[in-house]
C-alpha positions as CSV (number, residue, x, y, z in Angstrom):
1,M,120.0,58.2,112.0
2,M,118.4,58.6,109.5
3,N,115.1,59.2,110.8
4,L,116.8,62.0,112.9
5,S,118.6,63.2,109.3
6,K,115.0,63.4,107.4
7,V,113.7,65.5,110.4
8,L,116.4,67.8,110.1
9,F,115.9,67.9,106.6
10,F,112.6,68.8,107.1
11,L,113.4,71.5,109.6
12,F,115.3,72.7,107.2
13,L,113.2,72.8,104.8
14,V,110.3,74.5,106.7
15,C,112.8,76.8,108.4
16,G,114.6,77.4,104.9
17,S,112.0,78.2,103.3
18,S,110.1,80.7,106.2
19,L,113.5,82.2,105.3
20,F,113.2,83.0,102.0
21,A,109.7,84.4,102.2
22,Q,111.1,86.4,105.1
23,R,110.2,90.3,104.1
24,F,111.4,93.0,105.7
25,N,108.9,96.0,105.6
26,K,110.4,99.3,107.8
27,E,108.7,102.8,107.7
28,L,111.4,105.3,107.8
29,V,110.5,108.0,110.6
30,Q,113.6,109.5,112.0
31,W,115.4,111.8,109.7
32,K,117.3,114.6,109.7
33,F,116.1,118.1,108.2
34,S,117.1,121.5,106.5
35,R,116.2,124.0,104.5
36,E,119.8,125.4,103.4
37,D,120.2,123.9,99.8
38,N,123.6,122.5,98.9
39,A,124.9,120.0,96.6
40,S,126.8,117.8,98.9
41,N,124.3,117.2,101.5
42,S,123.3,113.7,99.2
43,Q,126.7,113.1,100.0
44,V,127.4,109.4,102.0
45,D,129.7,111.1,103.8
46,F,128.1,114.8,104.9
47,D,128.1,115.6,108.5
48,D,124.3,116.5,109.1
49,S,124.9,116.3,112.7
50,D,123.7,120.2,113.1
51,W,120.7,119.2,111.4
52,E,117.2,119.3,112.9
53,T,115.6,116.2,114.1
54,V,112.3,115.2,112.7
55,T,110.1,112.6,112.5
56,V,107.8,112.3,109.0
57,P,105.6,112.3,108.3
58,H,106.4,115.9,108.2
59,D,105.0,119.2,107.5
60,W,107.8,122.2,107.2
61,A,105.8,124.7,106.8
62,I,103.0,124.3,109.1
63,Y,105.3,125.6,112.1
64,G,105.2,129.3,110.2
65,P,105.6,132.1,110.3
66,F,102.6,133.4,109.3
67,D,103.6,135.9,106.4
68,Q,101.2,137.9,103.9
69,E,103.8,138.4,101.7
70,V,104.4,134.4,101.1
71,D,101.4,134.0,99.0
72,K,100.4,137.5,97.2
73,Q,99.6,136.3,93.8
74,L,98.8,138.0,90.6
75,V,95.6,136.2,89.5
76,R,92.8,136.5,87.2
77,I,90.4,134.1,88.7
78,V,88.2,132.5,85.1
79,Q,85.6,131.0,87.3
80,N,84.8,134.7,89.1
81,N,84.4,136.2,86.0
82,E,87.5,138.2,86.3
83,K,88.5,140.3,83.3
84,K,92.6,140.8,84.3
85,A,94.7,139.5,86.7
86,T,94.5,141.5,90.7
87,E,96.7,141.1,93.9
88,K,94.9,138.5,95.9
89,T,96.3,137.2,99.6
90,G,95.7,134.1,101.2
91,R,95.2,131.9,98.6
92,T,98.0,129.1,99.9
93,G,97.6,130.1,103.9
94,A,100.3,132.3,104.1
95,L,103.3,129.5,105.4
96,P,106.3,129.2,104.4
97,F,106.4,126.7,102.0
98,I,108.3,128.5,98.9
99,G,111.6,126.8,99.0
100,V,113.8,124.2,99.5
101,G,114.3,121.7,101.9
102,W,116.0,118.3,102.6
103,Y,116.1,114.7,104.6
104,R,118.4,112.7,105.7
105,T,118.2,109.4,107.0
106,K,120.9,106.5,107.7
107,V,119.0,103.1,107.6
108,Q,120.9,99.3,108.6
109,L,119.3,96.5,106.3
110,P,119.0,92.6,107.3
111,E,121.9,90.4,106.2
112,Y,120.0,88.5,103.9
113,A,118.8,91.7,101.8
114,Q,122.1,91.2,99.7
115,G,121.0,89.5,96.3
116,K,117.5,90.5,97.5
117,Q,114.7,93.4,95.9
118,T,115.2,96.3,97.8
119,L,112.2,98.7,97.4
120,L,112.3,102.5,98.6
121,T,108.8,103.3,98.7
122,F,107.1,106.8,98.9
123,D,103.7,107.7,100.1
124,G,103.9,111.3,98.8
125,A,106.8,113.7,98.8
126,M,105.7,117.9,98.2
127,S,107.5,118.3,95.8
128,Q,110.1,117.9,93.0
129,A,111.4,115.1,94.5
130,E,115.0,113.9,93.6
131,V,115.9,111.2,95.7
132,Y,119.5,109.7,96.5
133,V,121.1,106.4,98.1
134,N,124.8,105.9,99.2
135,G,125.2,109.6,97.2
136,Q,123.5,108.3,93.7
137,K,120.4,110.1,92.8
138,I,118.2,107.5,91.3
139,G,115.6,109.1,90.3
140,V,112.7,111.9,90.6
141,R,108.9,113.1,91.1
142,P,107.4,116.1,90.2
143,Y,103.9,115.7,91.3
144,G,104.0,115.9,95.4
145,Y,100.6,114.0,95.5
146,S,101.9,110.9,93.8
147,Y,102.9,107.7,95.2
148,F,105.9,106.3,93.5
149,Y,108.7,104.0,94.5
150,F,112.1,102.9,93.2
151,D,114.5,99.4,93.2
152,I,117.5,100.6,94.8
153,S,118.8,97.0,95.2
154,D,121.7,98.0,92.8
155,Y,122.9,101.0,95.1
156,F,124.0,99.5,98.5
157,D,126.1,97.3,100.1
158,S,123.8,95.3,102.7
159,E,126.8,95.2,105.7
160,K,126.7,98.9,105.7
161,D,124.4,101.2,106.6
162,V,122.5,102.7,103.7
163,V,122.4,106.6,103.7
164,I,118.6,108.4,101.5
165,A,118.7,111.9,101.1
166,V,115.9,113.7,99.1
167,R,115.5,117.4,98.1
168,L,112.3,119.0,97.9
169,K,111.6,122.2,96.2
170,N,108.3,124.2,95.9
171,K,108.0,126.7,93.8
172,A,105.6,130.2,94.2
173,F,102.8,130.1,91.9
174,S,102.7,126.4,92.2
175,S,98.8,126.1,94.1
176,R,95.9,126.9,94.3
177,W,95.7,126.3,98.1
178,Y,98.1,125.3,101.1
179,P,99.9,122.4,99.4
180,G,102.1,122.0,102.7
181,A,105.6,120.8,102.3
182,G,108.0,118.0,103.1
183,L,108.0,114.4,103.4
184,Y,104.1,114.8,104.6
185,R,103.4,111.2,104.3
186,K,105.4,107.7,105.1
187,V,108.4,106.6,103.8
188,R,109.4,102.6,103.8
189,L,111.8,99.7,102.7
190,I,111.0,97.1,101.6
191,V,113.2,94.0,101.0
192,K,111.8,90.6,99.5
193,D,112.8,88.1,97.5
194,K,113.6,88.5,93.4
195,V,110.6,85.7,93.1
196,S,108.3,87.9,95.1
197,F,104.7,89.5,94.0
198,K,105.3,92.8,91.9
199,H,104.5,96.2,94.0
200,W,101.0,97.0,94.1
201,G,100.8,93.5,92.0
202,H,97.3,92.4,93.1
203,F,94.2,93.1,91.6
204,I,91.0,92.0,93.3
205,T,87.3,92.4,92.2
206,T,84.1,90.7,93.1
207,P,82.6,90.4,88.9
208,Y,79.5,88.7,90.7
209,V,77.8,89.3,93.9
210,S,74.7,87.6,95.7
211,E,73.5,86.6,98.9
212,D,74.2,83.1,98.4
213,V,77.6,83.1,96.8
214,S,79.7,85.7,95.3
215,K,82.7,85.4,92.8
216,V,86.0,86.9,93.9
217,N,88.7,87.4,90.9
218,I,92.4,87.9,92.0
219,R,94.8,88.8,89.8
220,S,98.7,88.8,90.5
221,Q,101.4,90.0,88.6
222,V,104.9,88.0,90.1
223,Q,108.0,87.9,89.4
224,G,109.6,84.4,88.5
225,D,108.8,81.3,86.5
226,H,107.7,78.4,87.3
227,V,105.6,79.7,90.5
228,K,102.1,79.0,91.8
229,V,99.9,81.2,94.4
230,I,98.0,79.5,97.5
231,T,95.3,82.5,98.5
232,I,93.3,81.5,101.9
233,I,90.3,83.9,102.4
234,K,89.1,85.4,105.8
235,D,86.8,87.2,107.3
236,A,86.9,90.0,109.8
237,Q,87.0,87.4,112.7
238,G,89.8,85.7,111.0
239,N,87.8,82.6,109.7
240,V,89.4,80.8,106.7
241,V,86.2,80.7,104.1
242,A,87.8,79.9,101.0
243,K,90.8,78.9,99.6
244,D,92.5,78.5,95.9
245,E,95.8,77.1,94.2
246,A,96.9,78.3,91.0
247,A,100.1,77.8,89.1
248,D,101.9,78.9,86.0
249,R,104.9,78.2,84.3
250,F,106.1,81.3,82.7
251,A,103.0,83.8,83.2
252,D,104.0,87.3,84.5
253,E,100.4,87.2,85.9
254,I,98.4,84.5,88.0
255,E,94.5,84.8,88.1
256,Q,92.3,83.1,90.8
257,N,88.6,82.9,90.9
258,I,86.9,81.9,94.4
259,A,83.8,81.6,95.2
260,V,82.7,82.7,98.5
261,T,79.2,81.4,100.1
262,N,77.1,83.3,102.5
263,P,79.1,86.8,101.7
264,R,78.9,89.7,104.2
265,L,78.5,92.5,101.7
266,W,80.4,96.0,101.9
267,S,78.4,99.2,102.3
268,P,78.3,102.5,104.2
269,E,76.1,100.8,106.6
270,N,77.8,97.5,107.2
271,P,81.4,98.1,106.1
272,Y,82.6,94.4,106.1
273,L,86.0,93.5,104.7
274,Y,87.5,90.4,104.6
275,T,91.5,89.2,104.1
276,A,93.5,87.8,101.3
277,E,96.5,86.2,102.3
278,L,98.4,85.2,99.2
279,K,101.6,83.2,99.1
280,L,104.2,82.5,96.1
281,Y,105.9,79.6,95.9
282,Q,108.9,78.1,93.1
283,N,109.4,74.9,93.1
284,D,107.4,74.0,96.4
285,V,109.8,76.9,98.0
286,L,107.7,79.7,99.5
287,K,109.3,82.8,98.3
288,D,107.1,85.6,99.2
289,T,103.8,86.6,101.2
290,E,100.8,89.1,101.0
291,K,97.9,90.2,103.1
292,I,95.4,92.4,101.6
293,R,92.1,93.7,102.7
294,F,88.9,93.9,100.4
295,G,85.3,94.0,99.9
296,I,82.6,92.0,98.6
297,R,80.1,94.6,96.9
298,Q,78.7,95.2,93.3
299,I,78.4,98.5,92.0
300,K,76.4,100.3,88.7
301,Y,75.6,103.3,87.1
302,S,72.5,103.1,84.8
303,A,70.4,106.2,83.1
304,T,67.7,103.9,84.5
305,N,68.7,103.2,88.1
306,G,71.5,105.9,88.9
307,F,74.0,104.5,91.0
308,E,73.7,101.2,92.6
309,L,75.4,99.6,95.5
310,N,74.4,95.5,96.0
311,G,71.6,96.2,94.2
312,K,70.2,99.2,96.1
313,V,69.9,102.4,94.7
314,T,72.2,105.3,96.3
315,K,72.6,108.7,96.6
316,F,76.2,110.3,97.0
317,K,75.4,112.4,100.1
318,G,79.4,113.8,99.9
319,V,81.8,116.2,101.4
320,C,84.9,117.6,99.6
321,L,87.8,117.2,101.3
322,H,91.5,119.0,101.2
323,H,94.3,116.4,102.2
324,D,95.8,119.1,104.9
325,L,94.3,118.8,108.8
326,G,94.0,122.2,109.7
327,P,96.1,123.6,112.1
328,L,98.1,120.2,112.0
329,G,99.2,120.7,108.7
330,T,99.0,118.4,105.8
331,A,101.7,115.5,107.7
332,V,99.4,112.9,107.7
333,N,97.7,111.6,110.9
334,R,95.0,108.5,111.0
335,A,93.9,110.2,114.2
336,A,92.7,113.2,112.7
337,L,91.5,111.5,109.8
338,K,89.8,109.1,112.1
339,R,88.2,112.0,113.9
340,Q,86.9,114.3,110.5
341,L,85.4,110.9,109.4
342,T,83.8,110.2,112.7
343,I,82.1,113.7,112.6
344,L,80.8,113.7,108.9
345,K,79.8,110.3,109.9
346,D,77.6,110.8,112.9
347,M,76.0,113.5,110.7
348,G,74.9,111.6,108.2
349,C,77.5,111.7,105.2
350,N,78.1,108.6,103.2
351,A,81.1,109.7,100.5
352,I,84.4,111.9,100.6
353,R,86.2,113.2,97.3
354,S,89.6,113.9,97.2
355,A,89.8,117.5,96.1
356,H,91.4,117.5,94.3
357,N,94.5,115.2,94.4
358,M,95.4,111.6,95.1
359,P,94.0,110.5,98.6
360,S,96.0,109.0,101.2
361,F,96.0,105.5,102.4
362,E,94.9,106.2,105.6
363,Q,92.2,108.1,104.5
364,L,91.4,105.2,102.2
365,E,92.0,102.5,105.0
366,L,89.6,104.5,107.0
367,C,86.3,104.6,104.6
368,D,87.1,101.2,103.7
369,E,86.5,100.4,108.1
370,M,84.1,102.7,108.6
371,G,82.1,102.6,105.2
372,F,82.3,105.9,102.8
373,L,82.1,105.7,99.3
374,F,85.0,107.5,97.8
375,L,85.8,109.3,94.8
376,A,89.4,109.4,95.0
377,E,90.9,112.3,92.6
378,S,94.0,113.0,90.5
379,F,94.6,116.4,88.7
380,D,93.8,120.3,89.5
381,E,95.6,120.8,86.5
382,W,96.2,119.0,82.9
383,K,98.3,121.0,79.8
384,K,96.6,124.7,80.6
385,P,97.9,126.0,83.4
386,K,95.8,127.9,86.5
387,V,99.0,128.5,88.0
388,N,102.2,129.7,86.8
389,N,104.2,126.5,88.4
390,G,101.2,124.1,88.6
391,Y,101.1,120.6,87.4
392,H,100.7,121.7,83.6
393,L,104.6,122.3,83.5
394,Y,104.9,118.4,84.1
395,F,101.5,117.0,82.7
396,D,102.5,115.2,78.8
397,D,105.8,113.6,81.2
398,W,104.1,112.3,83.9
399,A,100.3,111.8,83.5
400,E,100.1,108.6,82.6
401,K,102.9,107.7,85.1
402,D,100.5,109.3,88.2
403,V,97.6,107.5,87.1
404,I,98.9,104.4,87.0
405,N,100.4,104.2,90.3
406,L,97.1,106.0,91.9
407,V,95.2,103.3,90.4
408,R,97.1,100.5,91.2
409,A,98.3,101.2,94.7
410,T,94.2,102.2,95.5
411,R,92.2,99.9,93.3
412,N,92.0,96.7,96.1
413,H,89.8,99.7,98.8
414,P,85.9,99.1,98.4
415,C,85.3,102.5,99.4
416,I,86.3,103.8,96.0
417,V,83.1,103.5,93.2
418,M,84.4,106.3,90.8
419,W,88.1,108.1,89.7
420,S,88.2,112.0,88.9
421,A,90.5,112.4,86.4
422,G,90.3,116.1,87.2
423,N,89.0,119.1,89.0
424,E,87.6,122.6,86.9
425,V,90.6,121.9,83.9
426,P,90.9,125.0,81.6
427,D,91.1,122.5,78.5
428,Q,87.1,122.0,79.1
429,Y,87.5,124.2,75.8
430,G,88.0,123.2,72.8
431,S,88.8,119.9,70.8
432,E,92.5,119.5,72.8
433,G,90.6,119.1,75.9
434,V,88.4,116.6,74.6
435,K,91.2,114.5,73.3
436,R,93.2,114.7,77.0
437,A,90.0,113.7,78.4
438,K,89.7,110.6,76.5
439,W,93.0,109.7,77.0
440,L,93.3,109.7,80.6
441,Q,89.8,108.1,80.5
442,D,91.7,105.6,78.5
443,I,94.0,105.3,81.3
444,F,91.9,104.6,84.2
445,H,89.8,101.6,82.1
446,R,93.0,99.9,80.5
447,E,94.1,100.1,84.9
448,D,90.7,99.3,86.0
449,P,87.9,98.6,84.2
450,T,85.1,97.8,86.9
451,R,85.0,101.7,88.3
452,P,83.7,104.9,85.8
453,V,85.6,108.0,85.2
454,T,84.1,111.5,86.0
455,V,85.8,115.0,85.8
456,G,84.7,118.1,87.9
457,M,83.2,120.2,85.7
458,D,82.4,124.3,85.4
459,Q,82.3,125.2,82.6
460,V,79.0,123.8,81.6
461,K,78.1,125.4,78.1
462,A,81.9,124.7,76.8
463,V,81.9,121.1,77.5
464,M,78.3,121.0,75.9
465,E,79.3,122.0,72.6
466,S,82.8,120.8,72.4
467,G,81.7,117.0,73.5
468,F,83.8,117.1,76.5
469,G,80.8,116.0,79.0
470,A,79.8,113.8,76.5
471,I,82.8,111.4,76.5
472,L,82.9,111.0,80.2
473,D,81.5,108.0,81.9
474,V,79.9,109.8,84.8
475,P,79.6,113.9,83.6
476,G,80.5,115.8,87.4
477,L,79.2,119.5,87.2
478,N,80.8,122.0,90.1
479,Y,77.8,124.0,90.9
480,R,76.1,125.5,88.0
481,T,72.5,124.5,88.9
482,H,70.8,126.6,86.9
483,L,72.1,124.5,83.8
484,Y,71.8,120.9,84.9
485,D,68.2,120.0,83.0
486,E,69.9,121.6,79.8
487,A,73.2,119.2,80.7
488,Y,71.0,116.2,81.4
489,E,69.2,116.7,77.9
490,K,72.8,117.6,76.0
491,F,74.7,114.4,77.3
492,P,74.0,111.4,76.8
493,Q,74.9,109.3,79.9
494,G,71.5,109.7,81.7
495,I,72.9,110.9,85.4
496,L,74.7,113.6,86.3
497,L,76.9,113.7,89.5
498,G,77.3,117.1,91.6
499,S,80.9,116.5,91.2
500,E,81.4,120.0,94.0
501,T,77.9,121.9,95.5
502,A,76.9,124.9,97.5
503,S,79.6,127.1,98.4
504,T,77.9,128.9,100.4
505,V,80.0,131.8,102.4
506,S,80.0,132.9,105.7
507,S,81.5,134.0,109.2
508,R,81.3,132.1,112.3
509,G,79.1,133.5,114.9
510,V,78.2,136.6,112.5
511,Y,74.3,137.3,111.7
512,K,73.3,139.8,109.6
513,F,70.1,141.4,109.1
514,P,67.6,141.9,106.8
515,L,68.0,138.3,105.8
516,V,69.3,138.9,102.3
517,Q,70.1,136.3,99.6
518,E,72.6,137.3,97.5
519,A,75.9,136.1,95.4
520,G,79.0,137.8,96.3
521,K,78.1,140.0,98.7
522,I,79.8,142.5,101.1
523,Y,79.8,144.1,104.3
524,A,81.3,146.9,105.4
525,D,83.1,145.3,108.4
526,L,84.3,142.7,105.6
527,Q,82.4,139.6,106.9
528,C,79.4,137.0,106.0
529,S,76.7,136.5,107.5
530,S,75.8,132.7,108.8
531,Y,72.4,132.2,107.8
532,D,73.6,130.1,104.5
533,L,72.2,132.8,102.1
534,E,75.5,134.2,100.6
535,Y,77.3,132.9,98.0
536,C,80.0,133.3,95.6
537,N,79.1,134.9,92.0
538,W,79.5,130.8,90.9
539,S,77.9,129.1,93.5
540,N,74.6,129.0,95.1
541,I,72.7,128.2,98.4
542,P,72.3,124.3,99.7
543,E,69.1,124.0,99.2
544,D,69.6,124.5,95.2
545,D,71.1,121.1,95.3
546,F,69.0,119.5,98.1
547,V,65.5,120.6,95.3
548,L,67.6,118.9,92.2
549,Q,68.5,115.8,94.6
550,D,65.1,115.2,95.4
551,D,63.2,116.2,92.1
552,R,65.4,114.6,89.4
553,P,66.3,110.9,90.1
554,W,69.1,111.5,87.6
555,V,71.0,113.3,90.2
556,I,72.8,110.8,91.2
557,G,74.3,112.7,93.9
558,E,76.6,115.3,95.6
559,F,79.8,116.5,97.4
560,V,79.3,119.3,99.1
561,W,82.1,122.0,99.4
562,T,83.7,121.5,101.6
563,G,83.5,118.8,104.8
564,F,86.1,120.8,106.8
565,D,88.0,123.9,106.9
566,Y,91.3,123.9,105.1
567,L,94.0,126.7,104.4
568,G,93.9,128.8,102.1
569,E,92.0,129.9,99.3
570,L,90.3,132.3,101.2
571,L,86.5,133.9,99.8
572,L,85.0,135.9,99.3
573,M,88.1,138.9,100.5
574,I,90.5,137.5,98.6
575,S,90.9,140.4,96.4
576,I,90.4,142.9,99.6
577,G,92.9,141.4,102.4
578,L,93.9,138.6,104.7
579,H,90.1,137.8,106.2
580,V,88.8,134.8,108.6
581,V,85.8,134.5,105.9
582,H,84.9,130.9,105.2
583,I,83.4,129.2,102.1
584,L,80.8,126.5,102.9
585,V,82.0,123.6,104.9
586,F,80.3,121.1,107.8
587,V,83.0,121.5,110.4
588,I,85.6,123.9,111.8
589,W,88.4,122.6,113.2
590,L,89.2,123.9,116.5
591,V,85.7,123.8,117.6
592,C,82.2,122.1,117.5
593,P,80.4,121.4,113.8
594,R,78.6,124.6,112.6
595,I,74.8,125.3,113.1
596,G,73.8,126.1,110.4
597,I,75.5,123.4,108.5
598,I,74.5,120.4,110.2
599,C,70.6,121.3,109.9
600,I,71.4,121.8,106.4
601,V,73.1,118.1,106.2
602,V,70.6,116.0,108.1
603,D,67.4,117.8,105.9
604,G,69.2,117.0,102.9
605,I,69.9,113.1,103.8
606,L,65.8,113.3,105.2
607,K,66.6,112.7,108.8
608,R,63.9,114.3,111.2
609,K,66.3,117.0,112.7
610,L,65.5,120.2,113.3
611,C,68.1,123.1,114.1
612,I,66.7,126.5,114.4
613,Y,68.2,129.6,114.3
614,F,67.7,132.6,116.8
615,H,69.5,135.5,117.0
616,T,67.6,137.8,118.9
617,G,66.7,137.1,123.0
618,I,63.1,138.3,125.1
619,G,62.9,141.6,126.1
620,R,65.4,142.8,123.5
621,G,62.4,144.5,121.7
622,E,62.2,142.4,118.6
623,K,60.2,139.3,117.7
624,V,62.5,136.0,118.1
625,K,63.0,134.9,114.8
626,L,63.2,131.1,114.1
627,H,64.4,129.2,111.2
628,P,63.6,125.6,110.8
629,Y,64.7,123.4,107.9
630,L,62.1,120.9,108.2
631,C,58.4,121.2,107.5
632,I,57.6,119.3,111.0
633,P,55.8,120.4,114.0
634,I,57.7,122.7,116.2
635,I,57.4,122.8,120.1
636,V,58.4,125.8,121.1
637,V,59.6,125.5,125.4
638,Q,59.8,129.3,127.0
639,N,61.3,129.6,130.0
640,C,59.4,133.2,131.6
641,L,61.1,134.2,134.5
């Protein structure tokens, strides 16, 4: 009997420990949705039976209808050297994202949720989110691209359904492109022990990397005292390669340094991922577990070698990507994102810039897996406005909070090698802008001292005079190729990044003659030629950037505008009417990759491929004009029938 009691007691300890450590992690997919704005929509007993049933992620505006009146804007575009505001259309995709939308759902939590910690997490909500739990307003988040969460432990009774309601509002003149609308990224409920790892509380770095052994540093923020952390590191096949245990009686953070022998290093060519399995114990009782994927890699920026990855000089051969998925809208879709990245990878692209906002978790996971370097951007506005209802309204109160969440939520992704604090912000002028740039950069450094910070700067003369560009870790220039040499001499860093480049304009399948290289060229049919010789008055042809990449070792790479077509921001006919005119893109959503762009890309990465433009056929009375992009032997095969 005594032996049986011991066995039962042992089983109780094992099972009880497992139960205490159990996490309830539920993605909230099924929701009710309505565009009717009513204060009672948040109440527990509100009847939403006649609301539309939707699945989240959800973009309420992508279904249309298109209406040119939706996005008419009276605006002066500084980048276009405009002296006065004019009426423009097409800037936000002519889709009905403006207005209010409500979402409601009910969730049955497990019985053990009572007395535990329950978090409600949002990967993104567009925008001005107001969140209610069982009729009580628990918080707000204005920025549509920010990740955020609330502790809702005290707002429900676990014996009843939890009613969650979210009100979103998109104002007119709040975006320069199509932002989408609604709960366009995932929403989750997490139930865990109060003694647990803090949300986004792990920070994994690899401060020492070599082929023989690498050091993995893990800092874990914990809730509770008298705790210990046991960490197991597994390779991609699930084999244990290292293990460590660390304890502290009262610390809020526990640090571990773990050696991994014969490591496989992460790179775009070999995106190898490890998994850290962390278990938190209190008095030898298992309280919490988490698994985090990471890569072992080393990044370095210097005036001597530019950007080095694992000791190898590496150029950014990147593209900028907006967050929408073309005709699919902004609702995050892993399969569509993978399709994008697969095409870009096949073309030789090795880097992505999330223009101009926080990226989705799904995009970062794919970049980890597929091998893309990533420039994670935060804002398109700071304190000075670009649009009337933009982020400048929230900058003072929310910028630090949004940056903290960006960094803490994503800093374990090996693909991220640089942060961007902003894009073409009007704050580039004057001393106040310099102070804001330093303030934001300091926040990034405090949260992550391992990665540098840049800003995409288009007012290059201004940032050279004000000192704005000099204080950044990496000066990022948007276009302005004619100022690269001067900026290099003026800035102290010894390197420059083409944070946004090219922006040639074209209409697919339209070829104009004679061939003219010209900024702002407008034809009678309101189309542009597809020969990539026409561009905006602030941009340039791609060859200008390729020359800089090849001839100046201090240019560490570029991010071409853009990788895929996106909704809104039409050029050049934006002031004339709603016309299909594309800026330089590598791929159009509904069709094959663009012929001219592919040949430019492969030229830029020195792959020996050839693409030829030909615009007339045999027998039409003209010589066939060939436009090869590489100086290699050409074999012409002619079928004479």
